[in-house]
N, C-alpha and C positions, 0 to 999 in steps of 0.2 A: 555645408555640412557635405561630409561626406560618411558611412561609415558603414560596415559592414552589419550587418544582415544575416543573423542566424534564426535559428528555435524560434519563434513566435515574441523575437525584438531586433537590435539594434544595439551593436555597443564595437569595442576595440577591435583594432583600431582606427580609428578619427583624422579627416582630416580638416582642423577650423582654419577657417578665414581669418583677420585681424581684426573685421564687426565685432568679431564676438570676444574677442578678450578679456574684455573687464566682463562678463556676465561668467568665460571663469574663472574668473582670480578671485571672483565673490561666491566661490562655495565651499560652503559648509562643511565636517564630518571625510564620513568617505563616502559617500552615495553616491559619491562620480558625473560623470557632464547624461548623464541620459538622459533627463527631463530637457537638459540645451537640442538635442539629437528631439525631440519633440516637441521642446513650445519651435525652433524651429524648420519643422521637417522636412528631416535632413532626405540629402537622397542618402538609399543601400543599396548597395553593392552581394550579393548573395556571394555568401562565405559559409555551412553547412557545416564545415571543423570546427563552428568559432564551436559548438557548441561545449564544446570540451576546456574543462578548468585547465591548467597547465601552470602549477605554480612550483612545481618542484620535477627532482625526478621519479621520485616513488609514483605522484602522478602519469606524470609518461609513461611506466611500465605501467599501470590500470585502467589506463584510454583506454573506449575501446572506438574504437577508430576503424 
């Protein structure tokens, strides 16, 4: 598993091999796959700008990039 590393954790975008697809399908709710990143020791690519959560045009305008 390869994921972006930012802040004090890891997150998206992330790349998962086929061998963990079953585990991804078993995830429930909106918790995401962070537990799988930790469980499988994901390789992290440094992405400091990832701390900015931009989901809308307003988020983009108010981001402190």
